[in-house]
C-alpha positions as CSV (number, residue, x, y, z in Angstrom):
1,E,18.2,-7.7,37.3
2,R,14.6,-6.9,38.1
3,G,14.4,-5.0,34.8
4,D,17.2,-2.6,35.8
5,A,20.2,-1.7,33.6
6,V,23.4,-3.1,35.1
7,I,26.3,-1.0,33.7
8,D,30.0,-1.7,34.0
9,G,33.1,-1.0,32.1
10,S,36.8,-0.2,32.2
11,V,38.7,3.0,31.5
12,E,42.3,2.9,30.1
13,R,44.6,5.5,28.7
14,A,47.4,4.2,26.5
15,G,46.9,0.7,28.0
16,V,47.1,1.9,31.6
17,Q,44.1,1.6,33.9
18,V,42.6,5.0,34.9
19,S,41.4,5.2,38.5
20,D,40.5,8.9,38.7
21,A,37.9,9.2,35.9
22,T,34.3,10.4,36.2
23,V,32.1,8.1,34.2
24,V,28.4,9.1,33.7
25,I,25.7,7.3,31.8
26,H,22.8,9.5,30.5
27,S,19.5,8.2,29.4
28,D,15.8,9.1,29.4
29,A,15.6,7.2,32.7
30,G,18.1,9.6,34.3
31,D,21.8,10.0,34.8
32,V,24.0,7.5,36.7
33,T,27.5,8.2,37.8
34,L,29.4,4.9,37.9
35,E,31.4,4.1,41.0
36,H,35.1,3.3,40.8
37,E,35.4,-0.4,41.7
38,G,39.2,-0.6,41.7
39,G,41.9,-0.4,39.0
40,G,40.2,1.0,35.9
41,Q,36.8,-0.7,36.6
42,Y,33.6,1.3,37.0
43,A,30.0,0.1,37.7
44,G,26.5,1.2,38.5
45,V,22.8,0.3,38.2
46,Q,20.0,2.3,36.7
47,A,16.5,1.7,37.8
48,G,14.4,0.7,34.8
49,W,15.4,0.3,31.2
50,A,16.1,2.9,28.5
51,T,16.2,2.6,24.7
52,S,19.4,4.4,24.4
53,Y,22.3,5.4,26.6
54,S,25.1,8.0,26.2
55,L,28.4,7.7,27.9
56,E,30.6,10.6,29.1
57,V,34.1,9.9,30.5
58,L,36.2,12.7,32.0
59,A,39.8,11.9,33.1
60,G,42.0,14.9,33.6
61,A,42.1,16.9,30.3
62,D,40.7,13.9,28.4
63,H,37.1,13.5,27.4
64,L,35.3,10.6,25.7
65,G,31.6,10.4,24.7
66,G,29.5,7.8,22.9
67,T,26.0,6.5,22.4
68,I,24.4,3.1,22.3
69,R,20.9,1.9,21.5
70,A,19.4,-0.8,23.6
71,P,16.8,-3.4,22.6
72,E,13.2,-2.8,23.7
73,P,12.3,-4.6,26.9
74,M,10.7,-8.0,26.5
75,T,7.3,-8.7,27.9
76,L,6.8,-12.4,28.9
77,L,3.3,-13.5,28.0
78,A,3.4,-17.3,28.5
79,P,3.9,-19.2,30.6
80,D,2.7,-17.0,33.4
81,P,6.0,-15.7,35.0
82,T,4.3,-15.8,38.5
83,V,3.6,-19.5,38.3
84,A,6.2,-22.2,38.7
85,I,6.5,-24.8,35.8
86,D,6.0,-28.4,36.9
87,A,7.8,-30.4,34.2
88,R,6.3,-33.6,35.6
89,A,2.8,-32.4,34.5
90,A,4.0,-31.6,30.9
91,T,3.5,-34.1,28.1
92,N,6.3,-36.6,28.3
93,G,8.0,-34.3,30.8
94,V,8.9,-31.9,28.0
95,V,8.2,-28.2,28.5
96,S,7.8,-26.3,25.3
97,R,6.3,-23.0,24.2
98,P,2.7,-22.9,23.1
99,S,2.0,-23.2,19.4
């Protein structure tokens, strides 16, 4: 969404949803504390996109941590993302990428 990182996940302990956890995502774009959405579901949005994220979950005396690398953001070069594509103007009505 708009280049932001949409983050969601669930927290369970021994197969039971955990509703009192603190879930924090750390990255070079900053820290995001995920909001409890109900049951064991947590979600949040981080402005921008980072190349790696680390996860920290605290629930009572339990602690979980992890890290994930993310792909580099893509830059769309063609067609111009600010101009609508008119398929009727394309050859035989087929829109394809430039060769």
